[in-house]
mmCIF file of the N, C-alpha and C atoms, coordinates in Angstrom:
data_MODEL
# 
_entry.id   MODEL 
# 
loop_
_atom_site.group_PDB 
_atom_site.id 
_atom_site.type_symbol 
_atom_site.label_atom_id 
_atom_site.label_alt_id 
_atom_site.label_comp_id 
_atom_site.label_asym_id 
_atom_site.label_entity_id 
_atom_site.label_seq_id 
_atom_site.pdbx_PDB_ins_code 
_atom_site.Cartn_x 
_atom_site.Cartn_y 
_atom_site.Cartn_z 
_atom_site.occupancy 
_atom_site.B_iso_or_equiv 
_atom_site.pdbx_formal_charge 
_atom_site.auth_seq_id 
_atom_site.auth_comp_id 
_atom_site.auth_asym_id 
_atom_site.auth_atom_id 
_atom_site.pdbx_PDB_model_num 
ATOM 1   N N  . UNK A 1 1  ? -0.543  18.461  31.945  1.00 0.00 ? 1  UNK A N  1 
ATOM 2   C CA . UNK A 1 1  ? 0.479   18.112  30.980  1.00 0.00 ? 1  UNK A CA 1 
ATOM 3   C C  . UNK A 1 1  ? -0.137  18.069  29.579  1.00 0.00 ? 1  UNK A C  1 
ATOM 4   N N  . UNK A 1 2  ? 0.465   18.754  28.628  1.00 0.00 ? 2  UNK A N  1 
ATOM 5   C CA . UNK A 1 2  ? -0.041  18.807  27.263  1.00 0.00 ? 2  UNK A CA 1 
ATOM 6   C C  . UNK A 1 2  ? 0.477   17.636  26.441  1.00 0.00 ? 2  UNK A C  1 
ATOM 7   N N  . UNK A 1 3  ? -0.369  17.212  25.488  1.00 0.00 ? 3  UNK A N  1 
ATOM 8   C CA . UNK A 1 3  ? 0.092   16.209  24.543  1.00 0.00 ? 3  UNK A CA 1 
ATOM 9   C C  . UNK A 1 3  ? 0.999   16.882  23.534  1.00 0.00 ? 3  UNK A C  1 
ATOM 10  N N  . UNK A 1 4  ? 2.019   16.179  23.103  1.00 0.00 ? 4  UNK A N  1 
ATOM 11  C CA . UNK A 1 4  ? 2.895   16.742  22.087  1.00 0.00 ? 4  UNK A CA 1 
ATOM 12  C C  . UNK A 1 4  ? 3.230   15.657  21.065  1.00 0.00 ? 4  UNK A C  1 
ATOM 13  N N  . UNK A 1 5  ? 3.495   16.123  19.884  1.00 0.00 ? 5  UNK A N  1 
ATOM 14  C CA . UNK A 1 5  ? 3.892   15.219  18.809  1.00 0.00 ? 5  UNK A CA 1 
ATOM 15  C C  . UNK A 1 5  ? 5.310   15.589  18.425  1.00 0.00 ? 5  UNK A C  1 
ATOM 16  N N  . UNK A 1 6  ? 6.184   14.603  18.446  1.00 0.00 ? 6  UNK A N  1 
ATOM 17  C CA . UNK A 1 6  ? 7.563   14.846  18.074  1.00 0.00 ? 6  UNK A CA 1 
ATOM 18  C C  . UNK A 1 6  ? 7.838   14.184  16.724  1.00 0.00 ? 6  UNK A C  1 
ATOM 19  N N  . UNK A 1 7  ? 8.512   14.901  15.822  1.00 0.00 ? 7  UNK A N  1 
ATOM 20  C CA . UNK A 1 7  ? 8.847   14.281  14.538  1.00 0.00 ? 7  UNK A CA 1 
ATOM 21  C C  . UNK A 1 7  ? 9.790   13.101  14.738  1.00 0.00 ? 7  UNK A C  1 
ATOM 22  N N  . UNK A 1 8  ? 9.553   12.059  13.971  1.00 0.00 ? 8  UNK A N  1 
ATOM 23  C CA . UNK A 1 8  ? 10.370  10.854  14.065  1.00 0.00 ? 8  UNK A CA 1 
ATOM 24  C C  . UNK A 1 8  ? 10.823  10.479  12.669  1.00 0.00 ? 8  UNK A C  1 
ATOM 25  N N  . UNK A 1 9  ? 12.078  10.200  12.525  1.00 0.00 ? 9  UNK A N  1 
ATOM 26  C CA . UNK A 1 9  ? 12.606  9.723   11.245  1.00 0.00 ? 9  UNK A CA 1 
ATOM 27  C C  . UNK A 1 9  ? 12.561  8.205   11.256  1.00 0.00 ? 9  UNK A C  1 
ATOM 28  N N  . UNK A 1 10 ? 11.614  7.645   10.481  1.00 0.00 ? 10 UNK A N  1 
ATOM 29  C CA . UNK A 1 10 ? 11.477  6.203   10.429  1.00 0.00 ? 10 UNK A CA 1 
ATOM 30  C C  . UNK A 1 10 ? 12.526  5.613   9.497   1.00 0.00 ? 10 UNK A C  1 
ATOM 31  N N  . UNK A 1 11 ? 13.067  4.487   9.894   1.00 0.00 ? 11 UNK A N  1 
ATOM 32  C CA . UNK A 1 11 ? 14.096  3.833   9.089   1.00 0.00 ? 11 UNK A CA 1 
ATOM 33  C C  . UNK A 1 11 ? 13.538  2.658   8.304   1.00 0.00 ? 11 UNK A C  1 
ATOM 34  N N  . UNK A 1 12 ? 12.319  2.227   8.646   1.00 0.00 ? 12 UNK A N  1 
ATOM 35  C CA . UNK A 1 12 ? 11.762  1.036   8.038   1.00 0.00 ? 12 UNK A CA 1 
ATOM 36  C C  . UNK A 1 12 ? 12.003  -0.187  8.886   1.00 0.00 ? 12 UNK A C  1 
ATOM 37  N N  . UNK A 1 13 ? 12.926  -0.088  9.818   1.00 0.00 ? 13 UNK A N  1 
ATOM 38  C CA . UNK A 1 13 ? 13.226  -1.212  10.700  1.00 0.00 ? 13 UNK A CA 1 
ATOM 39  C C  . UNK A 1 13 ? 12.102  -1.441  11.707  1.00 0.00 ? 13 UNK A C  1 
ATOM 40  N N  . UNK A 1 14 ? 11.188  -0.462  11.823  1.00 0.00 ? 14 UNK A N  1 
ATOM 41  C CA . UNK A 1 14 ? 10.082  -0.576  12.761  1.00 0.00 ? 14 UNK A CA 1 
ATOM 42  C C  . UNK A 1 14 ? 8.990   -1.501  12.233  1.00 0.00 ? 14 UNK A C  1 
ATOM 43  N N  . UNK A 1 15 ? 9.025   -1.836  10.953  1.00 0.00 ? 15 UNK A N  1 
ATOM 44  C CA . UNK A 1 15 ? 7.979   -2.635  10.330  1.00 0.00 ? 15 UNK A CA 1 
ATOM 45  C C  . UNK A 1 15 ? 8.276   -4.118  10.458  1.00 0.00 ? 15 UNK A C  1 
ATOM 46  N N  . UNK A 1 16 ? 7.210   -4.903  10.504  1.00 0.00 ? 16 UNK A N  1 
ATOM 47  C CA . UNK A 1 16 ? 7.364   -6.343  10.407  1.00 0.00 ? 16 UNK A CA 1 
ATOM 48  C C  . UNK A 1 16 ? 7.705   -6.683  8.969   1.00 0.00 ? 16 UNK A C  1 
ATOM 49  N N  . UNK A 1 17 ? 8.163   -7.890  8.730   1.00 0.00 ? 17 UNK A N  1 
ATOM 50  C CA . UNK A 1 17 ? 8.594   -8.285  7.398   1.00 0.00 ? 17 UNK A CA 1 
ATOM 51  C C  . UNK A 1 17 ? 7.459   -8.247  6.380   1.00 0.00 ? 17 UNK A C  1 
ATOM 52  N N  . UNK A 1 18 ? 6.218   -8.456  6.826   1.00 0.00 ? 18 UNK A N  1 
ATOM 53  C CA . UNK A 1 18 ? 5.080   -8.483  5.903   1.00 0.00 ? 18 UNK A CA 1 
ATOM 54  C C  . UNK A 1 18 ? 4.340   -7.152  5.846   1.00 0.00 ? 18 UNK A C  1 
ATOM 55  N N  . UNK A 1 19 ? 4.906   -6.069  6.375   1.00 0.00 ? 19 UNK A N  1 
ATOM 56  C CA . UNK A 1 19 ? 4.272   -4.756  6.373   1.00 0.00 ? 19 UNK A CA 1 
ATOM 57  C C  . UNK A 1 19 ? 4.969   -3.822  5.389   1.00 0.00 ? 19 UNK A C  1 
ATOM 58  N N  . UNK A 1 20 ? 4.209   -2.875  4.871   1.00 0.00 ? 20 UNK A N  1 
ATOM 59  C CA . UNK A 1 20 ? 4.746   -1.908  3.924   1.00 0.00 ? 20 UNK A CA 1 
ATOM 60  C C  . UNK A 1 20 ? 4.029   -0.577  4.140   1.00 0.00 ? 20 UNK A C  1 
ATOM 61  N N  . UNK A 1 21 ? 4.707   0.526   3.875   1.00 0.00 ? 21 UNK A N  1 
ATOM 62  C CA . UNK A 1 21 ? 4.122   1.857   4.017   1.00 0.00 ? 21 UNK A CA 1 
ATOM 63  C C  . UNK A 1 21 ? 3.815   2.395   2.626   1.00 0.00 ? 21 UNK A C  1 
ATOM 64  N N  . UNK A 1 22 ? 2.564   2.869   2.429   1.00 0.00 ? 22 UNK A N  1 
ATOM 65  C CA . UNK A 1 22 ? 2.160   3.490   1.177   1.00 0.00 ? 22 UNK A CA 1 
ATOM 66  C C  . UNK A 1 22 ? 1.698   4.907   1.459   1.00 0.00 ? 22 UNK A C  1 
ATOM 67  N N  . UNK A 1 23 ? 1.870   5.804   0.486   1.00 0.00 ? 23 UNK A N  1 
ATOM 68  C CA . UNK A 1 23 ? 1.342   7.160   0.649   1.00 0.00 ? 23 UNK A CA 1 
ATOM 69  C C  . UNK A 1 23 ? -0.170  7.139   0.852   1.00 0.00 ? 23 UNK A C  1 
ATOM 70  N N  . UNK A 1 24 ? -0.671  8.118   1.561   1.00 0.00 ? 24 UNK A N  1 
ATOM 71  C CA . UNK A 1 24 ? -2.089  8.223   1.869   1.00 0.00 ? 24 UNK A CA 1 
ATOM 72  C C  . UNK A 1 24 ? -2.947  8.237   0.604   1.00 0.00 ? 24 UNK A C  1 
ATOM 73  N N  . UNK A 1 25 ? -2.475  8.876   -0.466  1.00 0.00 ? 25 UNK A N  1 
ATOM 74  C CA . UNK A 1 25 ? -3.238  8.940   -1.714  1.00 0.00 ? 25 UNK A CA 1 
ATOM 75  C C  . UNK A 1 25 ? -3.489  7.546   -2.279  1.00 0.00 ? 25 UNK A C  1 
ATOM 76  N N  . UNK A 1 26 ? -2.537  6.654   -2.160  1.00 0.00 ? 26 UNK A N  1 
ATOM 77  C CA . UNK A 1 26 ? -2.721  5.281   -2.641  1.00 0.00 ? 26 UNK A CA 1 
ATOM 78  C C  . UNK A 1 26 ? -3.677  4.537   -1.727  1.00 0.00 ? 26 UNK A C  1 
ATOM 79  N N  . UNK A 1 27 ? -3.514  4.701   -0.441  1.00 0.00 ? 27 UNK A N  1 
ATOM 80  C CA . UNK A 1 27 ? -4.391  4.027   0.519   1.00 0.00 ? 27 UNK A CA 1 
ATOM 81  C C  . UNK A 1 27 ? -5.843  4.455   0.356   1.00 0.00 ? 27 UNK A C  1 
ATOM 82  N N  . UNK A 1 28 ? -6.075  5.710   -0.013  1.00 0.00 ? 28 UNK A N  1 
ATOM 83  C CA . UNK A 1 28 ? -7.441  6.198   -0.191  1.00 0.00 ? 28 UNK A CA 1 
ATOM 84  C C  . UNK A 1 28 ? -8.069  5.716   -1.503  1.00 0.00 ? 28 UNK A C  1 
ATOM 85  N N  . UNK A 1 29 ? -7.268  5.409   -2.492  1.00 0.00 ? 29 UNK A N  1 
ATOM 86  C CA . UNK A 1 29 ? -7.785  5.043   -3.813  1.00 0.00 ? 29 UNK A CA 1 
ATOM 87  C C  . UNK A 1 29 ? -8.071  3.546   -3.964  1.00 0.00 ? 29 UNK A C  1 
ATOM 88  N N  . UNK A 1 30 ? -7.417  2.718   -3.150  1.00 0.00 ? 30 UNK A N  1 
ATOM 89  C CA . UNK A 1 30 ? -7.523  1.267   -3.310  1.00 0.00 ? 30 UNK A CA 1 
ATOM 90  C C  . UNK A 1 30 ? -8.021  0.590   -2.043  1.00 0.00 ? 30 UNK A C  1 
ATOM 91  N N  . UNK A 1 31 ? -8.755  -0.499  -2.221  1.00 0.00 ? 31 UNK A N  1 
ATOM 92  C CA . UNK A 1 31 ? -9.086  -1.404  -1.127  1.00 0.00 ? 31 UNK A CA 1 
ATOM 93  C C  . UNK A 1 31 ? -7.991  -2.458  -1.094  1.00 0.00 ? 31 UNK A C  1 
ATOM 94  N N  . UNK A 1 32 ? -7.513  -2.794  0.088   1.00 0.00 ? 32 UNK A N  1 
ATOM 95  C CA . UNK A 1 32 ? -6.428  -3.759  0.209   1.00 0.00 ? 32 UNK A CA 1 
ATOM 96  C C  . UNK A 1 32 ? -6.951  -5.021  0.884   1.00 0.00 ? 32 UNK A C  1 
ATOM 97  N N  . UNK A 1 33 ? -6.769  -6.155  0.224   1.00 0.00 ? 33 UNK A N  1 
ATOM 98  C CA . UNK A 1 33 ? -7.155  -7.446  0.779   1.00 0.00 ? 33 UNK A CA 1 
ATOM 99  C C  . UNK A 1 33 ? -6.002  -8.407  0.530   1.00 0.00 ? 33 UNK A C  1 
ATOM 100 N N  . UNK A 1 34 ? -5.397  -8.896  1.606   1.00 0.00 ? 34 UNK A N  1 
ATOM 101 C CA . UNK A 1 34 ? -4.289  -9.854  1.530   1.00 0.00 ? 34 UNK A CA 1 
ATOM 102 C C  . UNK A 1 34 ? -3.170  -9.396  0.599   1.00 0.00 ? 34 UNK A C  1 
ATOM 103 N N  . UNK A 1 35 ? -2.779  -8.129  0.692   1.00 0.00 ? 35 UNK A N  1 
ATOM 104 C CA . UNK A 1 35 ? -1.681  -7.615  -0.116  1.00 0.00 ? 35 UNK A CA 1 
ATOM 105 C C  . UNK A 1 35 ? -2.043  -7.308  -1.555  1.00 0.00 ? 35 UNK A C  1 
ATOM 106 N N  . UNK A 1 36 ? -3.333  -7.452  -1.900  1.00 0.00 ? 36 UNK A N  1 
ATOM 107 C CA . UNK A 1 36 ? -3.792  -7.132  -3.258  1.00 0.00 ? 36 UNK A CA 1 
ATOM 108 C C  . UNK A 1 36 ? -4.577  -5.830  -3.211  1.00 0.00 ? 36 UNK A C  1 
ATOM 109 N N  . UNK A 1 37 ? -4.301  -4.938  -4.150  1.00 0.00 ? 37 UNK A N  1 
ATOM 110 C CA . UNK A 1 37 ? -4.901  -3.612  -4.182  1.00 0.00 ? 37 UNK A CA 1 
ATOM 111 C C  . UNK A 1 37 ? -5.947  -3.559  -5.280  1.00 0.00 ? 37 UNK A C  1 
ATOM 112 N N  . UNK A 1 38 ? -7.197  -3.298  -4.868  1.00 0.00 ? 38 UNK A N  1 
ATOM 113 C CA . UNK A 1 38 ? -8.325  -3.245  -5.792  1.00 0.00 ? 38 UNK A CA 1 
ATOM 114 C C  . UNK A 1 38 ? -8.798  -1.811  -5.922  1.00 0.00 ? 38 UNK A C  1 
ATOM 115 N N  . UNK A 1 39 ? -9.050  -1.370  -7.165  1.00 0.00 ? 39 UNK A N  1 
ATOM 116 C CA . UNK A 1 39 ? -9.559  -0.026  -7.417  1.00 0.00 ? 39 UNK A CA 1 
ATOM 117 C C  . UNK A 1 39 ? -10.923 0.111   -6.752  1.00 0.00 ? 39 UNK A C  1 
ATOM 118 N N  . UNK A 1 40 ? -11.135 1.182   -5.987  1.00 0.00 ? 40 UNK A N  1 
ATOM 119 C CA . UNK A 1 40 ? -12.393 1.365   -5.261  1.00 0.00 ? 40 UNK A CA 1 
ATOM 120 C C  . UNK A 1 40 ? -13.582 1.620   -6.177  1.00 0.00 ? 40 UNK A C  1 
ATOM 121 N N  . UNK A 1 41 ? -13.350 2.173   -7.373  1.00 0.00 ? 41 UNK A N  1 
ATOM 122 C CA . UNK A 1 41 ? -14.470 2.475   -8.262  1.00 0.00 ? 41 UNK A CA 1 
ATOM 123 C C  . UNK A 1 41 ? -14.876 1.292   -9.119  1.00 0.00 ? 41 UNK A C  1 
ATOM 124 N N  . UNK A 1 42 ? -13.909 0.459   -9.519  1.00 0.00 ? 42 UNK A N  1 
ATOM 125 C CA . UNK A 1 42 ? -14.222 -0.662  -10.413 1.00 0.00 ? 42 UNK A CA 1 
ATOM 126 C C  . UNK A 1 42 ? -14.085 -2.031  -9.753  1.00 0.00 ? 42 UNK A C  1 
ATOM 127 N N  . UNK A 1 43 ? -13.469 -2.071  -8.572  1.00 0.00 ? 43 UNK A N  1 
ATOM 128 C CA . UNK A 1 43 ? -13.157 -3.318  -7.866  1.00 0.00 ? 43 UNK A CA 1 
ATOM 129 C C  . UNK A 1 43 ? -12.227 -4.229  -8.653  1.00 0.00 ? 43 UNK A C  1 
ATOM 130 N N  . UNK A 1 44 ? -11.562 -3.690  -9.673  1.00 0.00 ? 44 UNK A N  1 
ATOM 131 C CA . UNK A 1 44 ? -10.603 -4.469  -10.464 1.00 0.00 ? 44 UNK A CA 1 
ATOM 132 C C  . UNK A 1 44 ? -9.269  -4.519  -9.725  1.00 0.00 ? 44 UNK A C  1 
ATOM 133 N N  . UNK A 1 45 ? -8.595  -5.660  -9.814  1.00 0.00 ? 45 UNK A N  1 
ATOM 134 C CA . UNK A 1 45 ? -7.272  -5.798  -9.220  1.00 0.00 ? 45 UNK A CA 1 
ATOM 135 C C  . UNK A 1 45 ? -6.303  -4.895  -9.972  1.00 0.00 ? 45 UNK A C  1 
ATOM 136 N N  . UNK A 1 46 ? -5.667  -3.973  -9.267  1.00 0.00 ? 46 UNK A N  1 
ATOM 137 C CA . UNK A 1 46 ? -4.730  -3.049  -9.898  1.00 0.00 ? 46 UNK A CA 1 
ATOM 138 C C  . UNK A 1 46 ? -3.292  -3.555  -9.773  1.00 0.00 ? 46 UNK A C  1 
ATOM 139 N N  . UNK A 1 47 ? -2.905  -3.965  -8.562  1.00 0.00 ? 47 UNK A N  1 
ATOM 140 C CA . UNK A 1 47 ? -1.566  -4.489  -8.332  1.00 0.00 ? 47 UNK A CA 1 
ATOM 141 C C  . UNK A 1 47 ? -1.552  -5.226  -7.007  1.00 0.00 ? 47 UNK A C  1 
ATOM 142 N N  . UNK A 1 48 ? -0.455  -5.939  -6.770  1.00 0.00 ? 48 UNK A N  1 
ATOM 143 C CA . UNK A 1 48 ? -0.302  -6.639  -5.497  1.00 0.00 ? 48 UNK A CA 1 
ATOM 144 C C  . UNK A 1 48 ? 1.140   -6.569  -5.050  1.00 0.00 ? 48 UNK A C  1 
ATOM 145 N N  . UNK A 1 49 ? 1.338   -6.773  -3.769  1.00 0.00 ? 49 UNK A N  1 
ATOM 146 C CA . UNK A 1 49 ? 2.675   -6.784  -3.201  1.00 0.00 ? 49 UNK A CA 1 
ATOM 147 C C  . UNK A 1 49 ? 3.105   -8.239  -3.070  1.00 0.00 ? 49 UNK A C  1 
ATOM 148 N N  . UNK A 1 50 ? 4.215   -8.559  -3.721  1.00 0.00 ? 50 UNK A N  1 
ATOM 149 C CA . UNK A 1 50 ? 4.763   -9.915  -3.667  1.00 0.00 ? 50 UNK A CA 1 
ATOM 150 C C  . UNK A 1 50 ? 6.181   -9.789  -3.118  1.00 0.00 ? 50 UNK A C  1 
ATOM 151 N N  . UNK A 1 51 ? 6.366   -10.256 -1.901  1.00 0.00 ? 51 UNK A N  1 
ATOM 152 C CA . UNK A 1 51 ? 7.665   -10.070 -1.252  1.00 0.00 ? 51 UNK A CA 1 
ATOM 153 C C  . UNK A 1 51 ? 7.893   -8.601  -1.003  1.00 0.00 ? 51 UNK A C  1 
ATOM 154 N N  . UNK A 1 52 ? 8.960   -8.065  -1.573  1.00 0.00 ? 52 UNK A N  1 
ATOM 155 C CA . UNK A 1 52 ? 9.227   -6.630  -1.435  1.00 0.00 ? 52 UNK A CA 1 
ATOM 156 C C  . UNK A 1 52 ? 9.045   -5.898  -2.761  1.00 0.00 ? 52 UNK A C  1 
ATOM 157 N N  . UNK A 1 53 ? 8.264   -6.499  -3.679  1.00 0.00 ? 53 UNK A N  1 
ATOM 158 C CA . UNK A 1 53 ? 8.022   -5.889  -4.980  1.00 0.00 ? 53 UNK A CA 1 
ATOM 159 C C  . UNK A 1 53 ? 6.533   -5.666  -5.214  1.00 0.00 ? 53 UNK A C  1 
ATOM 160 N N  . UNK A 1 54 ? 6.230   -4.672  -6.029  1.00 0.00 ? 54 UNK A N  1 
ATOM 161 C CA . UNK A 1 54 ? 4.854   -4.399  -6.443  1.00 0.00 ? 54 UNK A CA 1 
ATOM 162 C C  . UNK A 1 54 ? 4.684   -4.983  -7.842  1.00 0.00 ? 54 UNK A C  1 
ATOM 163 N N  . UNK A 1 55 ? 3.692   -5.847  -8.000  1.00 0.00 ? 55 UNK A N  1 
ATOM 164 C CA . UNK A 1 55 ? 3.436   -6.500  -9.279  1.00 0.00 ? 55 UNK A CA 1 
ATOM 165 C C  . UNK A 1 55 ? 2.129   -5.955  -9.831  1.00 0.00 ? 55 UNK A C  1 
ATOM 166 N N  . UNK A 1 56 ? 2.200   -5.373  -11.029 1.00 0.00 ? 56 UNK A N  1 
ATOM 167 C CA . UNK A 1 56 ? 1.019   -4.778  -11.653 1.00 0.00 ? 56 UNK A CA 1 
ATOM 168 C C  . UNK A 1 56 ? 0.193   -5.842  -12.353 1.00 0.00 ? 56 UNK A C  1 
ATOM 169 N N  . UNK A 1 57 ? -1.134  -5.713  -12.260 1.00 0.00 ? 57 UNK A N  1 
ATOM 170 C CA . UNK A 1 57 ? -2.040  -6.596  -12.970 1.00 0.00 ? 57 UNK A CA 1 
ATOM 171 C C  . UNK A 1 57 ? -2.103  -6.149  -14.425 1.00 0.00 ? 57 UNK A C  1 
ATOM 172 N N  . UNK A 1 58 ? -1.743  -7.018  -15.350 1.00 0.00 ? 58 UNK A N  1 
ATOM 173 C CA . UNK A 1 58 ? -1.736  -6.660  -16.768 1.00 0.00 ? 58 UNK A CA 1 
ATOM 174 C C  . UNK A 1 58 ? -2.946  -7.175  -17.522 1.00 0.00 ? 58 UNK A C  1 
ATOM 175 N N  . UNK A 1 59 ? -3.919  -7.768  -16.830 1.00 0.00 ? 59 UNK A N  1 
ATOM 176 C CA . UNK A 1 59 ? -5.106  -8.329  -17.493 1.00 0.00 ? 59 UNK A CA 1 
ATOM 177 C C  . UNK A 1 59 ? -5.931  -7.285  -18.214 1.00 0.00 ? 59 UNK A C  1 
ATOM 178 N N  . UNK A 1 60 ? -5.955  -6.038  -17.709 1.00 0.00 ? 60 UNK A N  1 
ATOM 179 C CA . UNK A 1 60 ? -6.808  -5.009  -18.278 1.00 0.00 ? 60 UNK A CA 1 
ATOM 180 C C  . UNK A 1 60 ? -6.119  -4.169  -19.333 1.00 0.00 ? 60 UNK A C  1 
ATOM 181 N N  . UNK A 1 61 ? -4.872  -4.488  -19.666 1.00 0.00 ? 61 UNK A N  1 
ATOM 182 C CA . UNK A 1 61 ? -4.146  -3.690  -20.648 1.00 0.00 ? 61 UNK A CA 1 
ATOM 183 C C  . UNK A 1 61 ? -4.193  -4.392  -21.990 1.00 0.00 ? 61 UNK A C  1 
ATOM 184 N N  . UNK A 1 62 ? -4.396  -3.622  -23.044 1.00 0.00 ? 62 UNK A N  1 
ATOM 185 C CA . UNK A 1 62 ? -4.390  -4.200  -24.384 1.00 0.00 ? 62 UNK A CA 1 
ATOM 186 C C  . UNK A 1 62 ? -3.014  -4.071  -25.005 1.00 0.00 ? 62 UNK A C  1 
ATOM 187 N N  . UNK A 1 63 ? -2.642  -5.021  -25.869 1.00 0.00 ? 63 UNK A N  1 
ATOM 188 C CA . UNK A 1 63 ? -1.318  -5.028  -26.482 1.00 0.00 ? 63 UNK A CA 1 
ATOM 189 C C  . UNK A 1 63 ? -1.367  -4.414  -27.859 1.00 0.00 ? 63 UNK A C  1 
# 
């Protein structure tokens, strides 16, 4: 019997309330610790997930 992969249309209902799906490019660029995303090159906090929103770290931006 051969292994097969069938396409599945995810609705988001498969996730737990504290889970979120990010594109692979984001997952490869950041380290994630407790919902906080740190840049892999600088280890600076880039953003975090709060509830169902993404909150950007504004400490490194000049006004």
